[in-house]
C-alpha positions, 0 to 999 in steps of 0.5 A: 521465506515470509510471505511477502503479500503481507506488508506491515506499516510501521505507522509508529513514531520514530526509527527507533521504534520501527527497528524494535518492531522489525526485530520483534517480528523476525522473519515472519515478515518480509516486506514494510510500509514507511509513511509519511508520518514517520518522515521526520522520525528517521524514515528514509534512513529506516527504510534504507537500514531495513532494505540494505542491512536486512534484506526487507522490501520496502514501500515508501507511502508518500502520496506525492501530489505536486506539478509534473516537474517536481514529482519527477525530481522528488521520485528520481531522488527517492529512486536512488534509496533502491526501494521497492514501491512508492505511492503517487496520487492517481491523477494522470500527470502525477503517474506519468511523471512519477514513471518517469522519475523512476525511469532506469530503477526498480522502483515501482510507483502505485496510484492511490485512488480514493483513500480507505479513510473516505467515505461519499460525504467526504468526497462530496466535501471536497467537491469530488464528482458525484457518483458511487465509490464503486465506480470512481475508484475502477474508474481512477484506477483504469486511468492511473494503469493507461498513465503508467502505473504499475499498480494502484492502491484501493480498498478491498471492496473495489479490487474485483472491479479493478482486477476486472479491467482489461488494463489491470492485467500484470498490474498490482493491486495493494489494498489498505484498510484491512483488519482481521475479524474482531479488530478495530476500524480506526479511521478507515471506512472500506474495510475488509478480513485478510482472507477477503481481500486476497479472494478478491484479487488482492496482490499484498494487503497492508496492515498496521495497527492491529499487528504493532498494537498487539501484545505480541505482534509476531504472533498477530502477523503470524495469524494474519499469515494463516488466514492469508494462506486459507482456503477462504483466501483463494484467489483466482489471480494467483 
């Protein structure tokens, strides 16, 4: 069985391209992320097909944010698709509403702390309170856990501090911003290698472009999986 700690981000134009990627990766990958950019390209249909017909696990990355009643209704609707992970923004009222919407299902709610494409300058532009990201991310994670989040989305740089939180016990840490050595960062600003991320206490890493842009996606995925299983990736929480 494939190592489901690797989640491949299907940041491709539409469901047809997504199915082609899944076919190219075959049984080397068991977990896929489908994000907002794919929504109008048949993303929900793709999620359902990969889950029901191919036995894959699905992470729906919607980053929901709205008033509580709207979030609860949206999550209740999405929960009927029998998916695995769903992201919402980590504000406590959003997390609580999402958990209400997911009640009775196996859908796990992951809270976004601070997007891995942002740095302190970006937070200043958004008028987010002062402080180092290394302090703000664990603080937001703790509040999300207290509100009931099953896990958080955070960069590998903050994973150690989050894993050290008492509230993180039995909760998931899922990290985008993971790049194999030598890969381009793209729009990510807080990145680490797959081995570093796992060693920092991460449960799942999300990798997109370094796999689907590769000349041979399956080879790229297999290389990342090998690095995740290497001695350098020894994680104290596994």
